[in-house]
C-alpha positions as CSV (number, residue, x, y, z in Angstrom):
1,M,7.9,-114.4,30.2
2,T,10.1,-113.5,33.0
3,G,9.9,-109.9,32.0
4,V,6.1,-110.0,32.1
5,I,6.2,-111.6,35.6
6,A,8.7,-108.9,36.8
7,L,6.4,-106.2,35.4
8,A,3.4,-107.7,37.1
9,L,5.3,-108.0,40.3
10,A,6.4,-104.4,40.1
11,L,2.8,-103.2,39.5
12,A,1.6,-105.3,42.4
13,I,4.2,-103.9,44.7
14,A,3.4,-100.4,43.6
15,A,-0.3,-101.0,44.1
16,C,0.3,-102.3,47.7
17,G,2.8,-99.6,48.6
18,P,2.0,-96.5,50.5
19,R,-0.8,-94.6,48.9
20,Q,-0.2,-91.0,48.2
21,A,-2.8,-88.7,49.5
22,D,-4.9,-86.6,47.2
23,P,-3.5,-83.2,46.8
24,P,-5.1,-80.8,49.3
25,T,-8.0,-78.8,47.9
26,L,-7.2,-75.1,48.0
27,S,-9.8,-72.9,49.6
28,P,-10.1,-69.4,48.4
29,V,-7.8,-67.1,50.3
30,A,-9.5,-64.2,51.9
31,P,-8.2,-60.8,50.9
32,P,-6.0,-59.1,53.5
33,P,-7.8,-56.7,55.8
34,P,-7.7,-53.1,54.5
35,I,-4.8,-51.0,55.8
36,D,-5.9,-48.0,57.8
37,A,-3.9,-45.6,55.7
38,P,-4.6,-41.9,56.4
39,V,-6.9,-40.3,53.9
40,M,-4.9,-37.9,51.7
41,S,-6.6,-34.7,50.7
42,M,-5.5,-31.6,48.9
43,V,-7.0,-28.2,49.2
44,T,-6.7,-25.9,46.1
45,S,-7.5,-22.3,46.2
46,I,-8.5,-19.7,43.7
47,V,-8.1,-16.1,44.9
48,V,-9.2,-13.3,42.6
49,L,-8.7,-9.6,43.2
50,D,-12.3,-8.4,43.2
51,E,-12.2,-4.7,44.0
52,C,-9.1,-2.7,44.9
53,P,-8.5,1.0,44.0
54,D,-4.8,0.5,45.0
55,A,-4.3,-2.5,42.7
56,K,-1.7,-0.8,40.5
57,H,0.4,-0.2,43.6
58,L,0.2,-3.6,45.1
59,D,3.3,-5.8,45.3
60,S,1.9,-9.1,43.9
61,K,4.4,-11.3,45.9
62,R,3.7,-9.6,49.2
63,T,-0.1,-9.7,48.5
64,S,0.1,-13.4,47.6
65,R,2.1,-14.1,50.9
66,E,-0.6,-12.3,52.9
67,I,-3.4,-14.3,51.3
68,Q,-1.4,-17.5,51.8
69,E,-1.1,-16.5,55.5
70,L,-4.9,-16.4,55.6
71,I,-5.7,-19.7,53.9
72,G,-2.5,-21.6,54.5
73,P,-3.8,-23.6,57.5
74,C,-6.6,-25.0,55.5
75,T,-5.5,-28.6,54.9
76,R,-9.2,-29.8,55.1
77,V,-12.4,-27.9,54.2
78,P,-15.6,-29.1,55.9
79,G,-18.1,-30.0,53.2
80,G,-15.3,-30.1,50.6
81,G,-15.5,-26.5,49.5
82,A,-15.9,-22.9,50.7
83,H,-16.5,-19.5,48.9
84,F,-16.1,-16.2,50.7
85,S,-14.6,-12.7,50.4
86,A,-11.6,-11.4,52.3
87,T,-11.3,-7.6,52.5
88,L,-7.9,-6.2,53.5
89,S,-8.4,-2.9,55.2
90,P,-5.9,0.0,55.4
91,D,-5.6,-0.5,59.2
92,G,-4.3,-4.1,58.8
93,R,-7.5,-5.9,59.5
94,V,-8.8,-8.8,57.3
95,E,-12.6,-8.9,57.2
96,L,-14.3,-12.1,56.0
97,A,-17.8,-12.1,54.5
98,S,-19.9,-13.8,51.9
99,P,-18.7,-13.3,48.3
100,S,-21.7,-11.3,47.2
101,G,-22.2,-9.4,50.4
102,D,-25.4,-11.3,51.2
103,P,-25.2,-12.5,54.8
104,G,-27.1,-15.7,53.9
105,G,-24.6,-16.8,51.3
106,G,-21.0,-18.0,51.3
107,V,-19.1,-20.2,53.7
108,V,-16.0,-19.3,55.7
109,P,-14.2,-22.4,57.0
110,T,-12.9,-22.5,60.5
111,C,-9.4,-23.1,59.3
112,V,-9.3,-19.5,58.2
113,V,-9.9,-18.2,61.7
114,Q,-7.7,-20.5,63.7
115,Q,-5.1,-17.9,64.6
116,L,-5.5,-14.2,65.3
117,K,-2.6,-13.4,63.0
118,Q,-4.5,-14.8,60.0
119,L,-6.9,-11.8,60.3
120,R,-4.1,-9.2,60.1
121,H,-2.1,-8.2,57.1
122,K,1.0,-6.0,56.6
123,L,0.2,-4.4,53.2
124,A,0.3,-0.6,52.9
125,L,-3.1,0.2,51.6
126,K,-4.9,3.5,51.1
127,S,-8.3,1.9,50.6
128,P,-9.8,-1.5,51.2
129,C,-9.1,-4.3,48.8
130,R,-11.6,-7.2,48.4
131,F,-10.6,-10.7,47.3
132,D,-12.9,-13.5,46.1
133,V,-11.6,-16.7,47.7
134,I,-12.7,-20.3,46.7
135,L,-11.3,-23.3,48.5
136,D,-11.8,-26.8,47.1
137,E,-10.8,-30.1,48.9
138,R,-10.1,-33.2,46.8
């Protein structure tokens, strides 16, 4: 019987002791604010030799370098894409136009005409060479 009294006394003391608070209720945590990370974009280009009587005599590496000089500054393309023609003249000029020759068609982005040196080339040509240029931003 002494054991029963001791157990009852222990329960009574435990019941009178400091009461533990209910565990706090967790409210949903708001997601962290979005990080203002810079938007990454990539501009791809497709350049096709459209018309060039001197095509057999062109150095492809030098020609690629000249075209890259023209479109290299294009890290963004307004509207996401552009399609135009670039004609390299024997006198070193680069003329930009619509791909079909129609003045109402095609788009030349401003990144192509940022610097005067973009509209000059160093290829030795006997006749004009026209390239079809497509830029696409993703």
